[in-house]
Backbone atoms as SQL, in Angstrom:
CREATE TABLE atoms (id INTEGER PRIMARY KEY, chain TEXT, resi INTEGER, resn TEXT, atom TEXT, x REAL, y REAL, z REAL);
INSERT INTO atoms VALUES
  (1, 'A', 1, 'MET', 'N', -22.183, -58.927, -8.957),
  (2, 'A', 1, 'MET', 'CA', -22.718, -57.965, -8.024),
  (3, 'A', 1, 'MET', 'C', -24.201, -57.791, -8.290),
  (4, 'A', 2, 'ASP', 'N', -24.927, -57.630, -7.222),
  (5, 'A', 2, 'ASP', 'CA', -26.352, -57.369, -7.396),
  (6, 'A', 2, 'ASP', 'C', -26.588, -55.869, -7.564),
  (7, 'A', 3, 'SER', 'N', -27.786, -55.470, -7.928),
  (8, 'A', 3, 'SER', 'CA', -28.079, -54.073, -8.226),
  (9, 'A', 3, 'SER', 'C', -27.969, -53.180, -6.989),
  (10, 'A', 4, 'GLY', 'N', -28.201, -53.708, -5.777),
  (11, 'A', 4, 'GLY', 'CA', -28.067, -52.921, -4.543),
  (12, 'A', 4, 'GLY', 'C', -26.617, -52.526, -4.289),
  (13, 'A', 5, 'ALA', 'N', -25.681, -53.441, -4.554),
  (14, 'A', 5, 'ALA', 'CA', -24.265, -53.153, -4.353),
  (15, 'A', 5, 'ALA', 'C', -23.782, -52.117, -5.366),
  (16, 'A', 6, 'ILE', 'N', -24.267, -52.205, -6.580),
  (17, 'A', 6, 'ILE', 'CA', -23.876, -51.235, -7.606),
  (18, 'A', 6, 'ILE', 'C', -24.363, -49.837, -7.227),
  (19, 'A', 7, 'ARG', 'N', -25.616, -49.752, -6.740),
  (20, 'A', 7, 'ARG', 'CA', -26.152, -48.448, -6.339),
  (21, 'A', 7, 'ARG', 'C', -25.361, -47.873, -5.163),
  (22, 'A', 8, 'ARG', 'N', -24.958, -48.708, -4.214),
  (23, 'A', 8, 'ARG', 'CA', -24.174, -48.221, -3.071),
  (24, 'A', 8, 'ARG', 'C', -22.816, -47.690, -3.532),
  (25, 'A', 9, 'TRP', 'N', -22.142, -48.395, -4.451),
  (26, 'A', 9, 'TRP', 'CA', -20.858, -47.928, -4.974),
  (27, 'A', 9, 'TRP', 'C', -21.019, -46.625, -5.747),
  (28, 'A', 10, 'LEU', 'N', -22.062, -46.498, -6.534),
  (29, 'A', 10, 'LEU', 'CA', -22.318, -45.257, -7.268),
  (30, 'A', 10, 'LEU', 'C', -22.603, -44.096, -6.310),
  (31, 'A', 11, 'ALA', 'N', -23.364, -44.363, -5.248),
  (32, 'A', 11, 'ALA', 'CA', -23.654, -43.315, -4.272),
  (33, 'A', 11, 'ALA', 'C', -22.379, -42.888, -3.552),
  (34, 'A', 12, 'LEU', 'N', -21.534, -43.856, -3.200),
  (35, 'A', 12, 'LEU', 'CA', -20.268, -43.537, -2.535),
  (36, 'A', 12, 'LEU', 'C', -19.364, -42.731, -3.461),
  (37, 'A', 13, 'GLY', 'N', -19.261, -43.139, -4.717),
  (38, 'A', 13, 'GLY', 'CA', -18.435, -42.413, -5.682),
  (39, 'A', 13, 'GLY', 'C', -18.935, -40.997, -5.907),
  (40, 'A', 14, 'THR', 'N', -20.249, -40.838, -5.989),
  (41, 'A', 14, 'THR', 'CA', -20.829, -39.504, -6.174),
  (42, 'A', 14, 'THR', 'C', -20.547, -38.612, -4.970),
  (43, 'A', 15, 'SER', 'N', -20.685, -39.175, -3.765),
  (44, 'A', 15, 'SER', 'CA', -20.442, -38.353, -2.572),
  (45, 'A', 15, 'SER', 'C', -18.967, -37.973, -2.452),
  (46, 'A', 16, 'VAL', 'N', -18.067, -38.861, -2.795),
  (47, 'A', 16, 'VAL', 'CA', -16.636, -38.539, -2.749),
  (48, 'A', 16, 'VAL', 'C', -16.309, -37.470, -3.787),
  (49, 'A', 17, 'LEU', 'N', -16.865, -37.585, -4.964),
  (50, 'A', 17, 'LEU', 'CA', -16.641, -36.591, -6.015),
  (51, 'A', 17, 'LEU', 'C', -17.198, -35.221, -5.610),
  (52, 'A', 18, 'THR', 'N', -18.377, -35.206, -5.030),
  (53, 'A', 18, 'THR', 'CA', -18.980, -33.952, -4.572),
  (54, 'A', 18, 'THR', 'C', -18.131, -33.307, -3.483),
  (55, 'A', 19, 'ALA', 'N', -17.667, -34.101, -2.536),
  (56, 'A', 19, 'ALA', 'CA', -16.846, -33.567, -1.452),
  (57, 'A', 19, 'ALA', 'C', -15.532, -32.997, -1.986),
  (58, 'A', 20, 'SER', 'N', -14.914, -33.665, -2.935),
  (59, 'A', 20, 'SER', 'CA', -13.650, -33.161, -3.484),
  (60, 'A', 20, 'SER', 'C', -13.856, -31.865, -4.261),
  (61, 'A', 21, 'VAL', 'N', -14.962, -31.745, -4.993),
  (62, 'A', 21, 'VAL', 'CA', -15.258, -30.504, -5.713),
  (63, 'A', 21, 'VAL', 'C', -15.494, -29.365, -4.724),
  (64, 'A', 22, 'LEU', 'N', -16.250, -29.635, -3.660),
  (65, 'A', 22, 'LEU', 'CA', -16.507, -28.600, -2.659),
  (66, 'A', 22, 'LEU', 'C', -15.220, -28.155, -1.968),
  (67, 'A', 23, 'LEU', 'N', -14.331, -29.071, -1.665),
  (68, 'A', 23, 'LEU', 'CA', -13.056, -28.704, -1.057),
  (69, 'A', 23, 'LEU', 'C', -12.194, -27.888, -2.021),
  (70, 'A', 24, 'ALA', 'N', -12.215, -28.249, -3.285),
  (71, 'A', 24, 'ALA', 'CA', -11.427, -27.504, -4.271),
  (72, 'A', 24, 'ALA', 'C', -11.962, -26.085, -4.433),
  (73, 'A', 25, 'LEU', 'N', -13.261, -25.923, -4.370),
  (74, 'A', 25, 'LEU', 'CA', -13.846, -24.589, -4.483),
  (75, 'A', 25, 'LEU', 'C', -13.660, -23.779, -3.207),
  (76, 'A', 26, 'ALA', 'N', -13.643, -24.424, -2.059),
  (77, 'A', 26, 'ALA', 'CA', -13.519, -23.712, -0.783),
  (78, 'A', 26, 'ALA', 'C', -12.089, -23.266, -0.523),
  (79, 'A', 27, 'SER', 'N', -11.106, -23.961, -1.027),
  (80, 'A', 27, 'SER', 'CA', -9.709, -23.612, -0.762),
  (81, 'A', 27, 'SER', 'C', -9.322, -22.241, -1.308),
  (82, 'A', 28, 'PRO', 'N', -9.626, -21.884, -2.558),
  (83, 'A', 28, 'PRO', 'CA', -9.294, -20.533, -3.011),
  (84, 'A', 28, 'PRO', 'C', -10.053, -19.461, -2.241),
  (85, 'A', 29, 'ALA', 'N', -11.298, -19.734, -1.844),
  (86, 'A', 29, 'ALA', 'CA', -12.063, -18.752, -1.078),
  (87, 'A', 29, 'ALA', 'C', -11.434, -18.528, 0.284),
  (88, 'A', 30, 'ALA', 'N', -10.931, -19.572, 0.906),
  (89, 'A', 30, 'ALA', 'CA', -10.278, -19.421, 2.200),
  (90, 'A', 30, 'ALA', 'C', -8.978, -18.638, 2.055),
  (91, 'A', 31, 'ALA', 'N', -8.278, -18.839, 0.937),
  (92, 'A', 31, 'ALA', 'CA', -7.044, -18.099, 0.718),
  (93, 'A', 31, 'ALA', 'C', -7.338, -16.620, 0.481),
  (94, 'A', 32, 'GLN', 'N', -8.461, -16.317, -0.167),
  (95, 'A', 32, 'GLN', 'CA', -8.812, -14.934, -0.422),
  (96, 'A', 32, 'GLN', 'C', -9.405, -14.262, 0.809),
  (97, 'A', 33, 'ALA', 'N', -9.861, -15.022, 1.796),
  (98, 'A', 33, 'ALA', 'CA', -10.465, -14.444, 2.985),
  (99, 'A', 33, 'ALA', 'C', -9.434, -13.734, 3.852),
  (100, 'A', 34, 'ALA', 'N', -8.160, -14.068, 3.674),
  (101, 'A', 34, 'ALA', 'CA', -7.110, -13.384, 4.428),
  (102, 'A', 34, 'ALA', 'C', -7.064, -11.921, 3.995),
  (103, 'A', 35, 'PRO', 'N', -6.683, -11.019, 4.909),
  (104, 'A', 35, 'PRO', 'CA', -6.658, -9.603, 4.549),
  (105, 'A', 35, 'PRO', 'C', -5.762, -9.339, 3.345),
  (106, 'A', 36, 'THR', 'N', -6.312, -8.669, 2.379),
  (107, 'A', 36, 'THR', 'CA', -5.562, -8.319, 1.183),
  (108, 'A', 36, 'THR', 'C', -4.682, -7.123, 1.489),
  (109, 'A', 37, 'GLN', 'N', -3.426, -7.212, 1.157),
  (110, 'A', 37, 'GLN', 'CA', -2.499, -6.118, 1.398),
  (111, 'A', 37, 'GLN', 'C', -2.118, -5.502, 0.071),
  (112, 'A', 38, 'CYS', 'N', -1.616, -4.311, 0.147),
  (113, 'A', 38, 'CYS', 'CA', -1.120, -3.619, -1.035),
  (114, 'A', 38, 'CYS', 'C', 0.234, -4.184, -1.429),
  (115, 'A', 39, 'GLN', 'N', 0.607, -3.977, -2.658),
  (116, 'A', 39, 'GLN', 'CA', 1.925, -4.405, -3.117),
  (117, 'A', 39, 'GLN', 'C', 2.905, -3.263, -2.961),
  (118, 'A', 40, 'GLY', 'N', 4.152, -3.602, -2.815),
  (119, 'A', 40, 'GLY', 'CA', 5.189, -2.598, -2.661),
  (120, 'A', 40, 'GLY', 'C', 5.758, -2.612, -1.256),
  (121, 'A', 41, 'ARG', 'N', 6.492, -1.545, -0.934),
  (122, 'A', 41, 'ARG', 'CA', 7.089, -1.486, 0.403),
  (123, 'A', 41, 'ARG', 'C', 6.240, -0.597, 1.297),
  (124, 'A', 42, 'LYS', 'N', 6.155, -0.980, 2.558),
  (125, 'A', 42, 'LYS', 'CA', 5.400, -0.184, 3.509),
  (126, 'A', 42, 'LYS', 'C', 6.205, 1.070, 3.823),
  (127, 'A', 43, 'VAL', 'N', 5.611, 2.251, 3.600),
  (128, 'A', 43, 'VAL', 'CA', 6.318, 3.497, 3.840),
  (129, 'A', 43, 'VAL', 'C', 5.897, 4.149, 5.153),
  (130, 'A', 44, 'ARG', 'N', 4.696, 3.853, 5.609),
  (131, 'A', 44, 'ARG', 'CA', 4.245, 4.467, 6.852),
  (132, 'A', 44, 'ARG', 'C', 3.025, 3.746, 7.395),
  (133, 'A', 45, 'THR', 'N', 2.863, 3.777, 8.725),
  (134, 'A', 45, 'THR', 'CA', 1.655, 3.318, 9.389),
  (135, 'A', 45, 'THR', 'C', 1.148, 4.455, 10.257),
  (136, 'A', 46, 'LEU', 'N', -0.072, 4.897, 10.004),
  (137, 'A', 46, 'LEU', 'CA', -0.695, 5.952, 10.791),
  (138, 'A', 46, 'LEU', 'C', -1.632, 5.296, 11.791),
  (139, 'A', 47, 'THR', 'N', -1.331, 5.414, 13.069),
  (140, 'A', 47, 'THR', 'CA', -2.168, 4.782, 14.086),
  (141, 'A', 47, 'THR', 'C', -3.091, 5.814, 14.722),
  (142, 'A', 48, 'PHE', 'N', -4.233, 5.339, 15.176),
  (143, 'A', 48, 'PHE', 'CA', -5.185, 6.175, 15.898),
  (144, 'A', 48, 'PHE', 'C', -5.941, 5.291, 16.882),
  (145, 'A', 49, 'SER', 'N', -6.872, 5.869, 17.634),
  (146, 'A', 49, 'SER', 'CA', -7.479, 5.181, 18.768),
  (147, 'A', 49, 'SER', 'C', -8.203, 3.885, 18.412),
  (148, 'A', 50, 'THR', 'N', -8.807, 3.792, 17.240),
  (149, 'A', 50, 'THR', 'CA', -9.588, 2.608, 16.901),
  (150, 'A', 50, 'THR', 'C', -8.992, 1.756, 15.788),
  (151, 'A', 51, 'GLY', 'N', -7.818, 2.124, 15.276),
  (152, 'A', 51, 'GLY', 'CA', -7.212, 1.332, 14.210),
  (153, 'A', 51, 'GLY', 'C', -5.957, 1.958, 13.658),
  (154, 'A', 52, 'SER', 'N', -5.644, 1.602, 12.414),
  (155, 'A', 52, 'SER', 'CA', -4.456, 2.140, 11.770),
  (156, 'A', 52, 'SER', 'C', -4.645, 2.139, 10.255),
  (157, 'A', 53, 'VAL', 'N', -3.864, 2.991, 9.593),
  (158, 'A', 53, 'VAL', 'CA', -3.833, 3.036, 8.132),
  (159, 'A', 53, 'VAL', 'C', -2.429, 2.638, 7.713),
  (160, 'A', 54, 'GLN', 'N', -2.328, 1.605, 6.887),
  (161, 'A', 54, 'GLN', 'CA', -1.041, 1.144, 6.388),
  (162, 'A', 54, 'GLN', 'C', -0.872, 1.679, 4.973),
  (163, 'A', 55, 'ILE', 'N', 0.272, 2.325, 4.720),
  (164, 'A', 55, 'ILE', 'CA', 0.525, 2.970, 3.435),
  (165, 'A', 55, 'ILE', 'C', 1.708, 2.290, 2.755),
  (166, 'A', 56, 'TYR', 'N', 1.520, 1.926, 1.493),
  (167, 'A', 56, 'TYR', 'CA', 2.543, 1.251, 0.699),
  (168, 'A', 56, 'TYR', 'C', 2.817, 2.063, -0.553),
  (169, 'A', 57, 'LYS', 'N', 4.044, 1.935, -1.083),
  (170, 'A', 57, 'LYS', 'CA', 4.396, 2.626, -2.324),
  (171, 'A', 57, 'LYS', 'C', 5.143, 1.670, -3.244),
  (172, 'A', 58, 'ARG', 'N', 4.794, 1.779, -4.530),
  (173, 'A', 58, 'ARG', 'CA', 5.476, 0.959, -5.538),
  (174, 'A', 58, 'ARG', 'C', 5.421, 1.690, -6.869),
  (175, 'A', 59, 'GLY', 'N', 6.575, 2.159, -7.328),
  (176, 'A', 59, 'GLY', 'CA', 6.706, 2.757, -8.645),
  (177, 'A', 59, 'GLY', 'C', 5.768, 3.926, -8.908),
  (178, 'A', 60, 'GLY', 'N', 5.659, 4.848, -7.998),
  (179, 'A', 60, 'GLY', 'CA', 4.809, 6.007, -8.207),
  (180, 'A', 60, 'GLY', 'C', 3.371, 5.811, -7.775),
  (181, 'A', 61, 'TYR', 'N', 2.973, 4.603, -7.435),
  (182, 'A', 61, 'TYR', 'CA', 1.623, 4.319, -6.964),
  (183, 'A', 61, 'TYR', 'C', 1.619, 4.265, -5.443),
  (184, 'A', 62, 'LEU', 'N', 0.605, 4.840, -4.847),
  (185, 'A', 62, 'LEU', 'CA', 0.424, 4.824, -3.402),
  (186, 'A', 62, 'LEU', 'C', -0.817, 4.002, -3.107),
  (187, 'A', 63, 'CYS', 'N', -0.713, 3.105, -2.139),
  (188, 'A', 63, 'CYS', 'CA', -1.809, 2.224, -1.779),
  (189, 'A', 63, 'CYS', 'C', -2.020, 2.313, -0.274),
  (190, 'A', 64, 'ALA', 'N', -3.279, 2.317, 0.160),
  (191, 'A', 64, 'ALA', 'CA', -3.578, 2.429, 1.585),
  (192, 'A', 64, 'ALA', 'C', -4.696, 1.473, 1.976),
  (193, 'A', 65, 'VAL', 'N', -4.603, 0.949, 3.211),
  (194, 'A', 65, 'VAL', 'CA', -5.593, 0.047, 3.790),
  (195, 'A', 65, 'VAL', 'C', -5.852, 0.489, 5.217),
  (196, 'A', 66, 'THR', 'N', -7.117, 0.591, 5.620),
  (197, 'A', 66, 'THR', 'CA', -7.475, 0.886, 7.002),
  (198, 'A', 66, 'THR', 'C', -7.826, -0.418, 7.690),
  (199, 'A', 67, 'VAL', 'N', -7.196, -0.659, 8.851),
  (200, 'A', 67, 'VAL', 'CA', -7.391, -1.891, 9.604),
  (201, 'A', 67, 'VAL', 'C', -7.827, -1.528, 11.027),
  (202, 'A', 68, 'PRO', 'N', -8.899, -2.149, 11.554),
  (203, 'A', 68, 'PRO', 'CA', -9.329, -1.835, 12.915),
  (204, 'A', 68, 'PRO', 'C', -8.452, -2.530, 13.955),
  (205, 'A', 69, 'LYS', 'N', -8.435, -1.990, 15.184),
  (206, 'A', 69, 'LYS', 'CA', -7.681, -2.630, 16.265),
  (207, 'A', 69, 'LYS', 'C', -8.317, -3.950, 16.662),
  (208, 'A', 70, 'ALA', 'N', -9.644, -4.000, 16.648),
  (209, 'A', 70, 'ALA', 'CA', -10.377, -5.217, 17.021),
  (210, 'A', 70, 'ALA', 'C', -11.197, -5.684, 15.822),
  (211, 'A', 71, 'PRO', 'N', -10.606, -6.483, 14.923),
  (212, 'A', 71, 'PRO', 'CA', -11.342, -6.919, 13.739),
  (213, 'A', 71, 'PRO', 'C', -12.416, -7.946, 14.078),
  (214, 'A', 72, 'GLY', 'N', -13.370, -8.102, 13.159),
  (215, 'A', 72, 'GLY', 'CA', -14.392, -9.119, 13.316),
  (216, 'A', 72, 'GLY', 'C', -15.781, -8.549, 13.518),
  (217, 'A', 73, 'THR', 'N', -15.897, -7.308, 13.962),
  (218, 'A', 73, 'THR', 'CA', -17.189, -6.665, 14.151),
  (219, 'A', 73, 'THR', 'C', -17.407, -5.662, 13.027),
  (220, 'A', 74, 'ARG', 'N', -18.571, -5.733, 12.386),
  (221, 'A', 74, 'ARG', 'CA', -18.865, -4.802, 11.297),
  (222, 'A', 74, 'ARG', 'C', -19.058, -3.403, 11.853),
  (223, 'A', 75, 'ARG', 'N', -18.327, -2.470, 11.274),
  (224, 'A', 75, 'ARG', 'CA', -18.447, -1.070, 11.666),
  (225, 'A', 75, 'ARG', 'C', -18.067, -0.198, 10.474),
  (226, 'A', 76, 'THR', 'N', -18.345, 1.080, 10.581),
  (227, 'A', 76, 'THR', 'CA', -18.040, 2.000, 9.496),
  (228, 'A', 76, 'THR', 'C', -16.535, 2.209, 9.395),
  (229, 'A', 77, 'MET', 'N', -15.996, 1.990, 8.213),
  (230, 'A', 77, 'MET', 'CA', -14.571, 2.198, 7.957),
  (231, 'A', 77, 'MET', 'C', -14.407, 2.949, 6.646),
  (232, 'A', 78, 'THR', 'N', -13.368, 3.770, 6.606),
  (233, 'A', 78, 'THR', 'CA', -13.068, 4.554, 5.409),
  (234, 'A', 78, 'THR', 'C', -11.567, 4.614, 5.208),
  (235, 'A', 79, 'VAL', 'N', -11.154, 4.588, 3.951),
  (236, 'A', 79, 'VAL', 'CA', -9.771, 4.868, 3.594),
  (237, 'A', 79, 'VAL', 'C', -9.820, 5.747, 2.350),
  (238, 'A', 80, 'SER', 'N', -8.966, 6.768, 2.328),
  (239, 'A', 80, 'SER', 'CA', -8.971, 7.725, 1.232),
  (240, 'A', 80, 'SER', 'C', -7.545, 8.115, 0.882),
  (241, 'A', 81, 'VAL', 'N', -7.249, 8.167, -0.416),
  (242, 'A', 81, 'VAL', 'CA', -5.958, 8.655, -0.901),
  (243, 'A', 81, 'VAL', 'C', -6.255, 9.758, -1.903),
  (244, 'A', 82, 'HIS', 'N', -5.686, 10.939, -1.656),
  (245, 'A', 82, 'HIS', 'CA', -5.941, 12.103, -2.509),
  (246, 'A', 82, 'HIS', 'C', -4.598, 12.645, -2.974),
  (247, 'A', 83, 'ALA', 'N', -4.284, 12.440, -4.236),
  (248, 'A', 83, 'ALA', 'CA', -3.073, 13.010, -4.825),
  (249, 'A', 83, 'ALA', 'C', -3.368, 14.456, -5.177),
  (250, 'A', 84, 'ARG', 'N', -2.471, 15.343, -4.863),
  (251, 'A', 84, 'ARG', 'CA', -2.686, 16.782, -5.061),
  (252, 'A', 84, 'ARG', 'C', -3.003, 17.085, -6.525),
  (253, 'A', 85, 'GLY', 'N', -4.124, 17.789, -6.727),
  (254, 'A', 85, 'GLY', 'CA', -4.543, 18.139, -8.074),
  (255, 'A', 85, 'GLY', 'C', -5.436, 17.112, -8.734),
  (256, 'A', 86, 'LEU', 'N', -5.650, 15.976, -8.099),
  (257, 'A', 86, 'LEU', 'CA', -6.499, 14.924, -8.661),
  (258, 'A', 86, 'LEU', 'C', -7.694, 14.673, -7.741),
  (259, 'A', 87, 'VAL', 'N', -8.604, 13.856, -8.191),
  (260, 'A', 87, 'VAL', 'CA', -9.792, 13.513, -7.416),
  (261, 'A', 87, 'VAL', 'C', -9.423, 12.453, -6.378),
  (262, 'A', 88, 'PRO', 'N', -9.888, 12.586, -5.122),
  (263, 'A', 88, 'PRO', 'CA', -9.585, 11.562, -4.123),
  (264, 'A', 88, 'PRO', 'C', -10.280, 10.247, -4.448),
  (265, 'A', 89, 'VAL', 'N', -9.618, 9.141, -4.097),
  (266, 'A', 89, 'VAL', 'CA', -10.185, 7.812, -4.265),
  (267, 'A', 89, 'VAL', 'C', -10.520, 7.304, -2.874),
  (268, 'A', 90, 'VAL', 'N', -11.787, 6.906, -2.673),
  (269, 'A', 90, 'VAL', 'CA', -12.284, 6.572, -1.344),
  (270, 'A', 90, 'VAL', 'C', -12.931, 5.193, -1.362),
  (271, 'A', 91, 'ASP', 'N', -12.696, 4.424, -0.308),
  (272, 'A', 91, 'ASP', 'CA', -13.435, 3.189, -0.061),
  (273, 'A', 91, 'ASP', 'C', -14.056, 3.339, 1.315),
  (274, 'A', 92, 'SER', 'N', -15.382, 3.373, 1.355),
  (275, 'A', 92, 'SER', 'CA', -16.087, 3.588, 2.609),
  (276, 'A', 92, 'SER', 'C', -17.260, 2.623, 2.695),
  (277, 'A', 93, 'GLY', 'N', -17.522, 2.127, 3.896),
  (278, 'A', 93, 'GLY', 'CA', -18.638, 1.208, 4.095),
  (279, 'A', 93, 'GLY', 'C', -18.566, 0.565, 5.459),
  (280, 'A', 94, 'ARG', 'N', -19.418, -0.447, 5.659),
  (281, 'A', 94, 'ARG', 'CA', -19.414, -1.195, 6.918),
  (282, 'A', 94, 'ARG', 'C', -18.657, -2.494, 6.684),
  (283, 'A', 95, 'TYR', 'N', -17.462, -2.569, 7.264),
  (284, 'A', 95, 'TYR', 'CA', -16.586, -3.716, 7.071),
  (285, 'A', 95, 'TYR', 'C', -16.218, -4.321, 8.417),
  (286, 'A', 96, 'ALA', 'N', -15.804, -5.581, 8.390),
  (287, 'A', 96, 'ALA', 'CA', -15.392, -6.267, 9.614),
  (288, 'A', 96, 'ALA', 'C', -13.873, -6.340, 9.744),
  (289, 'A', 97, 'TYR', 'N', -13.137, -6.339, 8.632),
  (290, 'A', 97, 'TYR', 'CA', -11.698, -6.583, 8.705),
  (291, 'A', 97, 'TYR', 'C', -10.836, -5.467, 8.125),
  (292, 'A', 98, 'ARG', 'N', -11.286, -4.781, 7.081),
  (293, 'A', 98, 'ARG', 'CA', -10.465, -3.723, 6.514),
  (294, 'A', 98, 'ARG', 'C', -11.281, -2.914, 5.519),
  (295, 'A', 99, 'ALA', 'N', -10.832, -1.687, 5.282),
  (296, 'A', 99, 'ALA', 'CA', -11.356, -0.866, 4.189),
  (297, 'A', 99, 'ALA', 'C', -10.211, -0.689, 3.204),
  (298, 'A', 100, 'GLY', 'N', -10.465, -0.904, 1.965),
  (299, 'A', 100, 'GLY', 'CA', -9.419, -0.805, 0.962),
  (300, 'A', 100, 'GLY', 'C', -9.066, -2.180, 0.449),
  (301, 'A', 101, 'PRO', 'N', -8.020, -2.296, -0.271),
  (302, 'A', 101, 'PRO', 'CA', -6.995, -1.325, -0.596),
  (303, 'A', 101, 'PRO', 'C', -7.453, -0.313, -1.640),
  (304, 'A', 102, 'VAL', 'N', -6.914, 0.886, -1.527),
  (305, 'A', 102, 'VAL', 'CA', -7.152, 1.972, -2.464),
  (306, 'A', 102, 'VAL', 'C', -5.801, 2.343, -3.063),
  (307, 'A', 103, 'THR', 'N', -5.696, 2.307, -4.392),
  (308, 'A', 103, 'THR', 'CA', -4.431, 2.589, -5.072),
  (309, 'A', 103, 'THR', 'C', -4.600, 3.785, -6.004),
  (310, 'A', 104, 'VAL', 'N', -3.629, 4.710, -5.947),
  (311, 'A', 104, 'VAL', 'CA', -3.667, 5.926, -6.746),
  (312, 'A', 104, 'VAL', 'C', -2.266, 6.189, -7.276),
  (313, 'A', 105, 'TYR', 'N', -2.179, 6.635, -8.535),
  (314, 'A', 105, 'TYR', 'CA', -0.889, 7.058, -9.067),
  (315, 'A', 105, 'TYR', 'C', -0.622, 8.476, -8.573),
  (316, 'A', 106, 'VAL', 'N', 0.451, 8.651, -7.785),
  (317, 'A', 106, 'VAL', 'CA', 0.779, 9.971, -7.248),
  (318, 'A', 106, 'VAL', 'C', 2.014, 10.556, -7.912),
  (319, 'A', 107, 'GLY', 'N', 2.833, 9.740, -8.530),
  (320, 'A', 107, 'GLY', 'CA', 4.060, 10.235, -9.143),
  (321, 'A', 107, 'GLY', 'C', 4.924, 10.924, -8.110),
  (322, 'A', 108, 'HIS', 'N', 5.248, 12.213, -8.342),
  (323, 'A', 108, 'HIS', 'CA', 6.042, 12.977, -7.375),
  (324, 'A', 108, 'HIS', 'C', 5.190, 14.024, -6.661),
  (325, 'A', 109, 'ARG', 'N', 3.872, 13.860, -6.724),
  (326, 'A', 109, 'ARG', 'CA', 2.969, 14.804, -6.065),
  (327, 'A', 109, 'ARG', 'C', 2.902, 14.529, -4.566),
  (328, 'A', 110, 'ARG', 'N', 2.441, 15.526, -3.844),
  (329, 'A', 110, 'ARG', 'CA', 2.097, 15.317, -2.443),
  (330, 'A', 110, 'ARG', 'C', 0.750, 14.608, -2.403),
  (331, 'A', 111, 'ALA', 'N', 0.537, 13.862, -1.325),
  (332, 'A', 111, 'ALA', 'CA', -0.715, 13.127, -1.189),
  (333, 'A', 111, 'ALA', 'C', -1.251, 13.280, 0.226),
  (334, 'A', 112, 'LEU', 'N', -2.558, 13.153, 0.357),
  (335, 'A', 112, 'LEU', 'CA', -3.253, 13.202, 1.633),
  (336, 'A', 112, 'LEU', 'C', -3.928, 11.853, 1.835),
  (337, 'A', 113, 'VAL', 'N', -3.576, 11.151, 2.912),
  (338, 'A', 113, 'VAL', 'CA', -4.157, 9.843, 3.211),
  (339, 'A', 113, 'VAL', 'C', -4.978, 9.978, 4.488),
  (340, 'A', 114, 'LYS', 'N', -6.222, 9.500, 4.439),
  (341, 'A', 114, 'LYS', 'CA', -7.111, 9.550, 5.598),
  (342, 'A', 114, 'LYS', 'C', -7.668, 8.164, 5.862),
  (343, 'A', 115, 'GLY', 'N', -7.942, 7.897, 7.137),
  (344, 'A', 115, 'GLY', 'CA', -8.569, 6.652, 7.518),
  (345, 'A', 115, 'GLY', 'C', -9.469, 6.841, 8.715),
  (346, 'A', 116, 'GLU', 'N', -10.560, 6.091, 8.762),
  (347, 'A', 116, 'GLU', 'CA', -11.504, 6.147, 9.872),
  (348, 'A', 116, 'GLU', 'C', -11.973, 4.746, 10.210),
  (349, 'A', 117, 'VAL', 'N', -12.136, 4.495, 11.501),
  (350, 'A', 117, 'VAL', 'CA', -12.782, 3.285, 11.995),
  (351, 'A', 117, 'VAL', 'C', -13.700, 3.745, 13.112),
  (352, 'A', 118, 'GLY', 'N', -15.011, 3.644, 12.894),
  (353, 'A', 118, 'GLY', 'CA', -15.957, 4.133, 13.883),
  (354, 'A', 118, 'GLY', 'C', -15.793, 5.631, 14.079),
  (355, 'A', 119, 'ARG', 'N', -15.578, 6.046, 15.332),
  (356, 'A', 119, 'ARG', 'CA', -15.416, 7.475, 15.629),
  (357, 'A', 119, 'ARG', 'C', -13.967, 7.935, 15.580),
  (358, 'A', 120, 'GLY', 'N', -13.028, 7.019, 15.493),
  (359, 'A', 120, 'GLY', 'CA', -11.616, 7.394, 15.432),
  (360, 'A', 120, 'GLY', 'C', -11.174, 7.640, 14.005),
  (361, 'A', 121, 'SER', 'N', -10.263, 8.598, 13.831),
  (362, 'A', 121, 'SER', 'CA', -9.786, 8.892, 12.483),
  (363, 'A', 121, 'SER', 'C', -8.367, 9.432, 12.534),
  (364, 'A', 122, 'VAL', 'N', -7.728, 9.467, 11.353),
  (365, 'A', 122, 'VAL', 'CA', -6.378, 9.988, 11.230),
  (366, 'A', 122, 'VAL', 'C', -6.212, 10.577, 9.830),
  (367, 'A', 123, 'SER', 'N', -5.335, 11.564, 9.722),
  (368, 'A', 123, 'SER', 'CA', -5.002, 12.170, 8.446),
  (369, 'A', 123, 'SER', 'C', -3.502, 12.380, 8.391),
  (370, 'A', 124, 'SER', 'N', -2.914, 12.114, 7.252),
  (371, 'A', 124, 'SER', 'CA', -1.461, 12.251, 7.129),
  (372, 'A', 124, 'SER', 'C', -1.039, 13.682, 6.902),
  (373, 'A', 125, 'GLY', 'N', -1.942, 14.542, 6.450),
  (374, 'A', 125, 'GLY', 'CA', -1.550, 15.860, 5.996),
  (375, 'A', 125, 'GLY', 'C', -0.937, 15.713, 4.605),
  (376, 'A', 126, 'TRP', 'N', -0.723, 16.831, 3.915),
  (377, 'A', 126, 'TRP', 'CA', -0.152, 16.769, 2.572),
  (378, 'A', 126, 'TRP', 'C', 1.319, 16.413, 2.678),
  (379, 'A', 127, 'THR', 'N', 1.659, 15.185, 2.296),
  (380, 'A', 127, 'THR', 'CA', 3.016, 14.665, 2.461),
  (381, 'A', 127, 'THR', 'C', 3.490, 14.054, 1.157),
  (382, 'A', 128, 'ARG', 'N', 4.784, 14.147, 0.911),
  (383, 'A', 128, 'ARG', 'CA', 5.386, 13.436, -0.219),
  (384, 'A', 128, 'ARG', 'C', 5.890, 12.113, 0.317),
  (385, 'A', 129, 'PHE', 'N', 5.334, 11.026, -0.182),
  (386, 'A', 129, 'PHE', 'CA', 5.677, 9.709, 0.332),
  (387, 'A', 129, 'PHE', 'C', 6.812, 9.138, -0.424);
C-alpha cells in the first residue's frame, strides 16, 4: 500500500470511531430527554386550564410534577409540595415540558400540593394522600 491509501484508511477509521462515540453519548441524553416521572403509584391528577399536576405516592413520600397542556414552549411553571408542619419544597422557573419532580416525606401528615403553568393554577387543599 502506498502512503495515500494508508492515510485514507486511517481517516475512515477515525471518522467511524468518532461517529460511534457520538452516538453512544447521544443515546443516554435522548433517553433522559423524556419527561421524568415520579416513582410510586399515581394517587391523583389535578387538572386546570393550562395544565395538570400529577401526584404520586410511595412509602410515605409524596412526589408531584406539573405538566403543561401544550408542551414545547418555555413558560413559567411551578410545582410545590408542603407537608403540614414542614417547609414547602418548590420547583419554579421557565420550563418547556415540566416543573419538578418534587419529592417530600409526608408520612401520615396532610399535604398541600400546588401547580402553576402561566396564568393557570391549582391547589389540592390540605389533604391526606
